[in-house]
C-alpha positions in Angstrom: 106.0 119.8 105.2 105.3 117.1 102.6 103.4 113.9 103.1 103.2 112.2 106.5 105.7 109.4 106.9 104.8 107.9 110.3 101.8 106.3 111.9 101.3 105.9 115.6 100.3 102.4 116.9 97.0 103.6 118.3 96.1 105.4 115.0 96.5 102.3 113.0 93.3 100.7 111.6 91.7 98.4 114.2 91.4 95.5 111.8 95.2 95.1 111.6 94.9 93.8 115.2 98.2 95.3 116.4 98.7 95.2 120.1 98.6 98.5 122.0 101.9 98.0 123.8 104.0 96.5 121.0 105.8 99.7 120.3 105.0 103.3 119.6 104.7 103.2 115.8 102.9 101.1 113.2 103.9 100.6 109.6 102.4 103.4 107.6 101.2 102.0 104.3 102.8 103.4 101.1 100.6 105.3 98.7 99.2 102.7 96.3 96.1 101.1 94.8 94.2 100.8 98.1 93.3 103.4 100.8 95.3 103.8 103.9 92.5 102.5 106.2 91.3 99.8 103.8 94.5 97.9 103.2 96.9 95.5 104.8 100.7 96.3 104.4 102.9 93.4 103.3 104.9 93.6 106.6 101.7 92.8 108.5 100.8 89.9 106.2 104.2 88.3 106.5 105.0 89.0 110.2 101.6 89.2 112.0 99.4 87.0 109.9 101.5 84.3 108.3 104.2 84.4 110.9 106.9 83.8 108.3 109.0 86.6 109.8 109.7 87.5 113.4 110.5 91.2 112.8 110.7 93.9 110.2 114.2 93.1 109.1 113.2 89.5 108.2 110.3 90.8 106.2 112.6 93.0 104.2 114.9 90.0 103.5 112.0 87.9 102.3 110.7 90.7 100.0 114.2 91.5 98.7 114.6 87.9 97.5 111.6 88.7 95.3 109.5 85.9 96.9 106.2 87.6 97.2 103.9 88.7 94.4 100.8 90.8 94.6 98.4 90.4 91.6 101.2 88.6 89.7 103.8 91.4 90.2 106.8 91.1 92.5 106.5 93.7 95.3 109.6 94.6 97.4 108.1 97.5 99.5 107.4 96.2 103.0 104.5 98.7 103.4 102.9 98.1 100.0 99.2 98.3 100.5 97.4 95.1 99.6 93.7 95.3 99.7 90.3 93.6 99.0 90.4 91.0 96.3 94.2 91.1 95.8 95.9 87.8 95.1 99.1 87.2 97.1 101.4 84.5 95.8 104.3 82.9 97.7 105.8 80.5 95.2 108.4 79.2 97.7 105.7 77.6 99.8 103.2 77.0 97.0 100.6 79.2 98.7 98.2 81.6 97.1 95.9 83.8 99.1 93.1 86.2 98.2 92.4 89.0 100.6 88.7 89.0 101.7 86.9 90.4 104.7 85.5 88.2 107.5 82.3 89.2 109.1 84.1 91.1 111.8 85.5 93.5 109.2 89.1 92.1 109.3 91.1 91.1 106.3 91.6 87.4 106.1 94.1 85.5 103.8 91.8 83.1 102.1 93.7 80.2 100.5 92.8 79.7 96.8 93.7 77.3 94.0 96.1 78.2 91.2 93.2 78.2 88.8 91.3 80.8 90.8 94.5 82.9 91.2 94.4 83.8 87.5 91.7 86.4 87.9 90.3 88.9 90.4 87.1 90.9 90.7 87.2 94.7 90.5 84.4 97.1 91.2 84.1 99.9 88.6 84.5 103.3 90.4 84.3 105.6 87.4 83.8 105.6 83.7 85.2 108.3 81.5 86.6 109.2 78.1 90.3 110.0 78.1 92.5 111.9 75.6 91.5 111.3 71.9 88.1 110.0 73.0 89.4 106.7 74.4 86.8 105.3 76.8 88.1 103.8 80.0 87.0 102.6 83.4 88.8 103.0 86.7 88.4 100.2 89.2 88.6 100.0 93.0 92.2 98.8 93.0 93.6 101.7 90.9 93.5 100.0 87.5 92.6 101.9 84.4 91.1 99.6 81.7 90.8 101.1 78.2 88.2 100.3 75.7 85.9 98.3 78.1 82.7 96.6 76.9 80.1 99.4 76.4 77.8 97.5 78.8 80.2 98.2 81.8 78.8 100.9 84.0 79.8 102.4 87.4 79.2 100.0 90.4 79.3 96.9 88.1 82.0 94.3 88.8 84.5 93.2 86.2 86.5 90.0 86.2 90.0 90.9 85.3 92.6 88.5 84.0 95.6 89.3 86.2 98.3 88.5 83.7 96.9 90.6 80.8 94.8 93.1 82.8 91.9 92.5 80.3 88.3 92.2 81.3 87.1 88.6 81.0 83.6 88.9 82.4 81.1 91.4 83.6 78.7 91.2 86.6 76.0 93.9 86.5 74.9 95.7 89.7 71.5 94.1 89.5 68.8 92.9 91.9 69.2 89.1 92.6 73.0 89.0 92.4 75.2 88.0 95.3 77.3 90.8 96.9 79.9 91.2 99.6 79.8 94.3 101.8 83.1 96.1 101.9 82.4 98.9 104.4 80.2 100.1 107.2 78.7 98.1 110.0 77.8 95.0 107.9 81.4 94.6 106.4 82.2 91.1 105.3 78.6 89.9 105.0 77.6 88.1 101.8 74.1 88.6 100.8 71.6 88.8 97.9 70.8 92.2 96.5 67.0 92.6 97.0 66.1 96.2 96.3 67.6 99.6 95.5 66.2 102.7 97.1 67.1 105.9 95.3 67.4 109.0 97.5 68.0 112.1 95.2 70.7 114.3 96.6 71.7 111.6 99.1 73.3 108.2 98.9 71.4 105.2 97.4 70.4 102.6 100.0 70.6 98.9 99.1 68.5 96.3 100.8 70.1 92.9 101.1 69.2 89.4 102.4 71.8 86.8 103.5 71.6 83.0 103.2 70.0 82.8 106.7 67.2 85.1 105.6 68.3 88.1 107.7 67.6 91.4 106.0 69.8 94.5 106.3 70.5 97.7 104.4 73.7 99.6 103.6 74.9 102.4 101.3 75.6 101.7 97.7 79.3 102.5 98.0 79.7 99.6 100.4 78.2 96.9 98.1 80.6 94.9 95.9 78.9 92.4 93.6 80.8 89.1 93.6 78.6 86.8 91.5 75.7 86.2 89.2 72.5 84.9 90.9 73.5 83.2 94.1 76.8 81.8 92.7 79.9 83.8 93.7 82.7 83.9 91.2 85.4 83.7 94.0 85.5 81.1 96.7 84.4 82.4 100.1 85.9 81.9 103.5 84.6 79.2 105.8 81.9 81.4 107.4 80.5 82.1 103.9 79.9 85.7 104.9 77.1 84.9 107.3 77.1 87.0 110.5 76.0 85.1 113.6 74.5 86.7 116.6 76.5 86.7 119.8 74.5 83.7 121.1 75.0 81.7 118.0 78.7 82.3 118.2 78.8 81.2 121.8 76.9 78.0 120.9 79.4 77.3 118.2 82.3 77.8 120.5 80.9 75.8 123.4 79.8 73.1 120.9 83.5 72.8 119.8 84.6 72.5 123.4 82.0 69.8 124.2 
């Protein structure tokens, strides 16, 4: 039968925010650096988020003029999966975005400066020796980086120069560093790593505390270190990754109206 080529509208990830009645199908992301449920296809970025295109055909004509870059490379596939920490560049409009999560678990296009667009953070997923004994690490966005610093271990975050693909800096997965949660119920929250609980045979639990002093816990796989101490190396969205209660959100909204 081969790989599936379609995706129904209702089976699409909730955070794409596609309306139920806007057709039967949704764009099925191509295979690529990010997982199907953890990515945002370029067609949704251009049509549904930035509103630069009204329909799929216009998205194709934008991409085929080679106007959009993901991590410094021109991408012409309308269903190319862009994901967490990817840098999206539109030179025509002088806009550069980084894909980050908001506290509701949705991808947001966070506008960044040209200086910040030169690097991205990557979480180290595995570390191995390849053919002829070449050590390498594999990152969360499908990169393979050969001859890394021997201090780099799994779960650490490396700062990668987008142009050369080389590691510029290393952030260890240590207590006291600031993290962003990339999965689970607390997705999008930014908090300080307080404590690691090891559970042999099961997943490690990480205890965190956000800037408002709220404590929460999640699995190790969901934690992405983004800075040393309490200083993140990437700029954060306006909410700064702090999850408000329903009442606090309501107060914010009514305060704006008043």
